[in-house]
N, C-alpha and C positions, 0 to 999 in steps of 0.2 A: 668350627662351628659348622657342620655340614648342612644343618637345616637352612642357615641364612644363605650359604651359597647356593642350594637348591631353589630357595624362594627367589633369589636375584635372577638366576638364569630363567625361571619360569616367568618372571615379570618382564625381563627383557624380550622374551619370545612372544608374550601375549601383547606387547606393546607393538613389536614390529609386525605381526600378523594383522594387527588392526590399524597400522600405520599412525600410531598415535605418539606425540611427542611428550616430554616431561611436562611441558607447559600445559598442553591439553588436559593431561591427568590432573595436575596441581589445580588447574582452574576449575575443574569439575569436582575435585574433592576440597577446595578452598585451602590448599596448602602451596608452599613454595615449590617451584619446580626443582630447586636444589635437594629438597626432601626426597622428591620422587627419584632422583637422580642417585641419591645415597642408597636408597633401597635397591635400585637396579644394578648398582655397582657393588653390593654387598657389604656396604660400609655401615648400615643401619638397619634396624629392625622395625617394620611398622607394628604400632601397638594393635592389639586385637580389634579396637574400634576402627582404625584405619585400615586394618586388612579386610574387615567386613564392608567398610565403604568402598575399597578398591574392588573387591569382588562383585559388589552390587553394580558398579559403574561398569565394570568389564561385561557383566553379564547384560546390563541394559543395552550396550553396543551392539552386540550380536547373538544375544540369547546363548552363549556358551561361556562356560567357566573353566578356564584352564590353570587356574592357580588354586591350590588348596590352602587353606589357613595354616599357620604354623602352630598347632594346637600343643606341640610338645614343650614349648618354651614358657617358662615360668618367670616371675618376676626376678627370681634369683638369677636366672640366666640372662636377663636384661642387665642386671647389676654387673655380673661377671664380664659381659660382653663390653659395657661401658667402661670399666676399670682397664680392660685390656686396650682399648682405644686410647684412654687417658694415658696410660703407660707408653703407648707407642709414640704418641703426640709428645710427650715430655722427653723421651729418647730423642726424638727428631729435633726438638728444640734445642736440647743440650748440644747435640752434634753440630747444628747450625750455628750455635753460639761459639762453639770451639773454633770452627772453621772461621768465622768472622774475626775472632779475636786473633788467630794466626794470621790472617790477611793483614789486619791492622799492624800487629807486630812487625811482620815483613816489610810493610810499607815505611814503617818508622824506621827500621834498620837500613833500609835502602837510602831513606833521608840523610841519616847519620853517615853513611858510606860516601855519599855524594858530596857531603860537605867537606871531607877531608881531601 
């Protein structure tokens, strides 16, 4: 999703040039700093209302707007992106579960070997 990565890069740049932290922006927008972090890392897309609030805040800081809203994204795009994230998380959980089960099995096997 190129729009997401483009937005994330512009947001990171805008925060860096204004010396703003995720906490600063989160407090100003009444959002949790991790939300701002997910936007800046390209892991989430701000809803249009939050995009507008973000643009207004950045414009208020120094009268310059360097991030355009992502107007090409539709609700369908949000659903698709959320489905992709959900699938990635499910795959990661499954892999972690397999690793954990393998570790438990190996420990049990080691205990059995040590008894003999």
